[in-house]
C-alpha positions in Angstrom: 144.8 181.9 -6.9 143.5 177.7 -6.7 139.7 177.0 -5.9 140.6 173.5 -4.5 139.6 173.0 -1.1 142.3 173.0 1.2 142.7 169.8 3.5 141.8 170.6 6.8 144.7 171.5 9.6 144.9 167.8 12.1 144.1 169.1 15.9 147.1 168.8 18.4 146.6 165.8 20.6 145.4 167.0 23.8 148.0 165.4 26.4 147.1 162.7 28.5 146.5 163.3 32.0 149.5 162.0 34.2 148.1 159.2 36.6 147.2 159.8 40.0 149.8 158.7 42.9 148.6 155.4 44.9 148.1 156.1 48.2 150.8 154.3 50.2 149.9 150.7 52.0 149.1 151.2 55.7 151.8 149.0 57.6 150.4 145.7 58.6 150.2 145.2 62.3 151.8 142.8 63.0 150.5 139.1 64.3 150.4 138.4 67.9 152.4 135.8 69.3 150.6 132.7 69.6 149.5 131.5 73.1 150.6 128.2 74.1 149.6 126.7 77.4 152.5 124.7 79.2 151.8 120.7 78.0 151.4 121.7 74.5 154.2 124.1 74.5 156.5 121.7 75.6 155.7 119.5 73.0 155.1 121.8 70.0 158.7 124.2 70.4 160.4 120.8 70.4 158.6 119.2 67.8 159.8 122.4 65.4 162.7 123.5 66.7 164.0 120.3 65.1 161.7 119.7 62.3 162.7 118.7 59.5 165.8 117.6 60.7 166.2 113.8 61.7 165.4 113.4 64.8 165.3 109.9 65.4 168.7 109.6 64.7 169.7 109.9 68.3 166.4 108.8 69.7 167.6 107.3 73.0 169.0 110.9 74.5 165.7 112.3 73.8 163.6 112.3 77.3 160.4 111.7 76.2 161.6 108.3 73.8 162.7 107.1 77.1 159.5 107.6 79.5 157.3 106.3 76.4 159.9 103.2 76.1 159.8 102.7 79.9 155.5 103.0 80.2 155.2 100.6 77.2 157.1 98.2 79.3 155.5 99.1 82.4 152.2 97.7 80.6 153.3 94.7 79.3 155.1 93.7 82.5 151.7 95.0 84.5 150.1 93.3 81.7 151.8 89.7 82.0 151.2 90.2 86.1 147.5 90.6 85.7 147.1 87.8 83.5 149.1 85.4 86.0 147.2 86.5 88.6 143.5 85.8 87.2 144.5 82.7 84.9 142.4 81.4 82.4 139.3 83.2 81.6 137.1 79.7 80.3 136.8 78.7 84.6 135.3 82.1 85.1 133.1 81.6 82.5 131.8 78.4 83.6 131.5 80.0 86.7 129.2 82.8 85.6 127.0 80.8 83.8 126.4 78.3 86.8 125.6 81.5 88.6 123.1 82.7 85.7 121.6 79.0 86.1 121.1 79.5 89.4 119.5 83.1 89.8 117.2 81.4 87.2 116.3 78.7 88.9 116.1 80.6 92.4 113.5 82.4 90.1 111.2 79.7 89.1 112.8 80.1 85.3 112.4 77.1 83.0 116.5 76.1 82.2 115.8 77.2 78.8 115.4 80.8 80.1 119.2 80.5 81.9 120.7 79.4 78.2 118.6 82.4 76.7 119.8 84.6 79.2 123.5 83.3 78.8 123.5 83.6 75.5 122.5 86.9 75.0 125.0 87.6 77.7 128.0 85.9 75.3 126.1 88.5 72.5 126.4 91.4 74.3 130.6 90.7 75.1 131.1 89.9 71.7 129.5 93.0 70.5 131.6 95.4 73.4 134.3 93.8 71.9 134.1 94.4 68.4 132.9 98.3 69.9 135.4 98.6 71.6 137.9 97.5 68.9 136.8 100.1 66.4 138.1 103.1 69.1 141.0 101.5 70.2 142.3 100.3 66.4 141.3 104.3 65.4 143.5 105.4 67.8 146.4 103.0 67.2 146.6 103.6 63.5 146.2 107.6 64.1 149.4 106.7 66.0 151.9 104.3 64.0 150.1 106.6 60.5 151.9 109.6 63.2 154.8 107.2 62.9 155.6 106.1 59.7 154.3 109.0 57.7 155.8 111.7 60.0 152.4 113.1 61.3 151.5 115.1 64.3 148.3 113.8 64.5 145.6 113.6 67.0 147.3 115.0 70.0 145.9 116.8 72.5 142.5 115.4 73.2 142.0 114.0 76.1 145.4 114.4 77.4 147.8 111.2 76.2 148.3 111.0 73.0 145.2 111.8 72.2 143.5 109.2 73.6 139.7 110.6 73.7 139.9 111.8 70.4 138.1 109.0 68.5 135.4 108.8 71.2 135.0 112.8 70.6 134.9 112.2 66.7 132.5 109.3 68.0 130.3 111.9 69.7 130.3 113.9 66.3 129.3 111.1 64.5 126.0 110.6 66.3 125.3 114.5 66.1 125.3 115.0 62.6 122.5 115.1 60.3 121.4 111.7 58.5 121.6 112.9 55.0 119.6 110.7 51.8 119.8 111.7 48.9 117.2 112.5 46.8 117.6 110.3 44.3 118.3 107.5 46.4 116.4 103.8 47.1 115.6 105.2 50.5 114.6 101.6 51.9 117.8 99.7 50.4 120.0 103.1 51.3 119.2 102.7 54.8 119.1 98.8 55.2 122.6 98.5 53.7 124.9 99.0 56.7 123.2 97.1 59.0 123.7 93.9 56.1 127.0 94.8 56.3 127.5 95.0 60.3 126.0 92.1 61.4 127.4 89.3 59.3 130.1 90.8 61.1 129.0 90.3 64.8 127.8 86.7 63.9 131.0 85.4 62.4 132.6 85.8 65.3 131.0 83.0 67.8 133.0 80.0 67.3 135.9 83.0 67.5 138.2 81.4 69.4 140.0 84.5 72.9 142.6 81.7 74.4 142.2 77.8 75.3 138.3 76.9 74.5 137.0 80.2 75.3 135.0 81.3 72.7 131.2 82.3 72.3 130.3 79.5 70.8 131.6 75.7 70.2 131.0 74.6 66.4 132.3 71.6 64.9 132.1 73.6 61.6 133.4 76.6 62.8 135.8 77.6 60.4 133.6 77.0 57.8 130.6 78.6 59.4 133.0 82.0 59.6 134.1 82.6 56.0 130.3 81.9 55.1 128.7 85.0 57.4 131.9 86.4 56.5 131.0 86.8 52.9 127.4 87.9 53.1 128.7 91.7 54.0 129.8 92.4 50.5 126.0 92.2 49.6 125.4 95.0 52.2 128.1 96.7 50.2 126.8 96.4 46.8 123.6 97.5 48.1 124.9 100.7 49.6 126.3 101.7 46.2 123.6 100.3 43.9 121.2 102.6 46.1 122.5 105.7 46.7 121.8 106.9 42.6 125.4 108.1 42.3 127.6 107.0 39.7 130.5 106.3 41.8 129.4 104.4 44.8 128.3 102.2 42.1 131.5 102.0 40.4 132.8 101.1 44.1 129.7 98.4 45.1 130.2 96.8 41.4 134.8 96.9 42.6 133.8 95.8 45.8 131.8 92.8 44.5 134.7 91.6 42.2 136.9 92.1 44.5 135.7 90.3 47.7 134.3 87.4 45.7 137.7 87.2 44.0 140.1 86.9 47.0 137.6 84.9 48.9 139.0 81.9 46.9 142.8 82.0 47.6 141.7 82.6 51.1 139.8 79.9 51.6 142.0 77.9 49.6 144.9 78.7 51.4 143.9 77.9 54.9 143.3 73.8 53.3 146.7 72.8 54.3 146.0 73.4 57.5 142.5 71.2 57.9 144.3 68.7 56.7 147.2 69.0 59.0 144.8 69.8 62.0 141.7 66.9 60.8 139.5 69.5 61.7 137.3 72.6 61.1 136.9 73.0 64.8 139.1 76.3 65.9 139.6 74.8 69.3 140.8 71.5 67.7 143.0 73.6 65.4 144.5 75.5 68.0 145.6 72.4 70.1 146.7 70.5 66.9 149.8 73.0 67.3 150.5 72.5 70.4 154.3 71.1 71.5 158.0 72.0 70.4 160.5 70.9 67.9 163.6 70.2 69.4 162.3 71.3 72.7 162.4 75.0 71.4 160.5 75.7 68.2 157.1 75.9 68.5 154.9 73.4 66.3 152.9 76.3 64.7 151.7 75.8 61.4 153.2 78.8 60.3 156.5 77.1 60.7 155.8 74.0 58.7 158.7 74.0 55.8 157.7 76.2 52.9 153.2 75.2 53.0 152.9 76.8 55.9 154.8 79.8 54.9 153.2 79.9 51.7 149.9 79.6 53.7 150.3 82.2 56.2 151.4 84.9 53.6 148.3 83.8 51.1 146.0 84.5 54.4 147.4 87.8 55.1 146.7 89.0 51.6 143.5 88.0 50.7 142.7 88.7 54.4 143.9 92.1 54.3 142.2 92.4 50.6 138.6 91.8 52.4 139.1 94.8 54.1 139.1 96.6 51.5 142.5 98.2 53.1 145.6 99.8 51.3 146.5 98.5 49.0 143.4 96.9 47.7 141.1 99.7 49.0 139.3 100.5 45.1 136.0 100.0 46.6 136.5 103.4 48.1 139.5 104.8 46.1 139.4 108.5 47.6 141.5 110.2 44.2 139.0 107.8 41.5 135.6 107.3 43.2 135.4 110.3 45.6 134.8 108.2 48.2 133.0 105.0 46.3 130.3 102.8 48.0 130.0 105.2 51.3 130.0 108.2 49.4 126.5 109.3 50.3 125.6 108.0 53.4 126.7 110.4 56.6 126.3 110.3 60.4 126.5 106.9 62.3 125.5 105.4 58.9 129.2 106.0 57.5 130.2 105.6 60.5 129.2 101.9 60.6 131.3 101.2 57.3 134.1 101.6 59.4 133.2 99.8 62.4 132.4 96.8 60.4 136.0 97.4 58.8 137.8 97.1 62.1 135.5 94.2 63.3 137.1 92.5 60.1 140.4 93.5 60.9 140.3 92.0 64.5 138.3 88.9 63.2 141.4 88.3 60.4 143.8 89.2 62.7 142.6 86.2 65.5 142.1 83.7 62.4 145.6 84.3 61.7 146.8 83.7 65.4 144.3 80.6 65.7 145.4 78.9 62.1 148.6 80.1 61.6 150.3 80.6 65.2 149.4 78.4 67.6 146.4 79.9 68.7 146.6 80.5 72.6 150.0 78.3 73.0 153.6 80.1 74.3 155.9 80.9 71.8 158.4 79.3 74.2 158.8 76.3 76.9 160.3 78.3 79.7 158.7 79.4 82.9 158.4 82.9 82.6 155.8 82.2 79.0 154.1 79.6 80.5 152.9 81.3 83.7 151.0 83.8 81.2 147.3 82.8 80.2 146.2 81.7 76.9 143.9 84.6 76.2 146.6 86.8 77.2 149.0 85.0 74.9 145.7 85.2 71.5 145.3 89.0 72.4 148.6 89.5 71.6 149.0 87.5 68.4 145.8 88.6 67.2 147.4 92.5 68.0 150.7 91.4 66.2 148.4 91.1 63.2 147.0 94.0 63.4 149.8 95.7 63.4 151.0 94.5 60.7 147.4 95.3 58.7 148.0 99.2 59.8 151.6 98.6 58.7 150.8 97.9 55.5 148.2 100.4 54.7 150.3 103.3 55.6 153.5 102.0 53.4 152.2 100.7 50.1 150.8 102.5 47.5 147.1 101.4 45.7 146.9 98.9 43.2 145.2 99.9 40.0 141.8 97.9 39.2 143.6 95.5 36.7 146.9 95.3 38.8 144.6 93.7 42.0 142.1 91.7 40.0 145.8 89.7 38.1 147.3 89.3 41.0 144.7 87.3 42.7 143.6 85.2 39.7 147.3 84.8 38.3 149.2 84.6 41.6 147.8 84.0 44.8 144.8 80.9 43.3 147.8 79.3 41.3 150.0 79.4 44.2 147.3 78.3 46.7 146.6 75.5 44.7 150.2 74.3 44.3 150.4 74.4 48.5 147.8 72.1 49.1 149.7 69.4 46.5 152.8 70.1 48.1 150.4 69.8 52.0 149.5 66.2 50.4 153.1 65.2 49.8 154.0 66.2 53.1 151.0 64.2 54.7 152.1 61.2 52.4 156.1 61.7 52.8 156.9 63.8 56.3 154.2 62.8 58.8 153.3 59.6 57.3 
């Protein structure tokens, strides 16, 4: 028998315990049925019952579409009749000034006091035009974007097509906390919105709202508007620099480069109009477009062969770029810079930037109507159209141009920075110079 040690016998493996059975999940309670009121229930049922089918293929068969078309026709007809009853607004303004002067004289004030009171009244009117334009333009842009991009959008707040939604948003912004970042330059950060909005208000002084209807009559009205409108970029740069945020700083620098670059073709595009009219006064420019070719075609500068169309398109494109709107919104560029130069703003300071944007959209729309669409002149020389006062035609043309601003925003994608700068320096600016030469030839040989 050997004395060698024997290897230990391996222990038998312990069988693994069977996993415990998971308890069966408790049955989920069914979701409650949505409770809709009568007004919204009809809309939601109608909308989602057909979505995403092409619901507008047979739009005239839909009662809601017919009702909307009738309502729009009623608004246009009612506005025309109201304008015909009121007539031109310039005589009403003269009567109001006479009333202010008489009341001031009766109270023993000197004549300069009446002029000062009248100036303050005009400033308040222009300021309220800009404020009401912000409410209107935001509501209108939401409706246009909803139709272009198949959105539902704000619909219920306020009743008819969500008309009160913008006012509710304004109240919300008033109640929001005003936050200033710790790294920001607080005085400059607070001053920037004012530097942006004040030049916008001042630039409206010589803007024509109808025949001889402006807050101020200036011989150099065109130069005045361009001079003050260009100051707002300083506030944008201040907002970007003072925020203490690299994305805001990049947005401010982009805005400075973009606005300065597009100011050049925008200014040069108007030179042919000034050559044809022979004046910088907006009222003179509007009067120079009165009359009709062959008794039918308006003598608007937009209809001048070649030179008018080029000037109109360059001014329109540059005006869209001046307002930092898509496809020229690189100073904001949410996908790249969070929100650009106004990233660090909140509450009413934040809203001032957008109020100014819509103010400049309105300013560009009125300038397009004045420079290229005859101002307050009727498009046709026949009686139903000539009865409409000039201020209503001017408003209609300006709203048409504003629609183009909104239409472009919700149709085109954003341009890259290099594309945007190449477009103005290599395309718009050379064509604006060429158009001035064409206008000179036109004056030398055609209008001699």
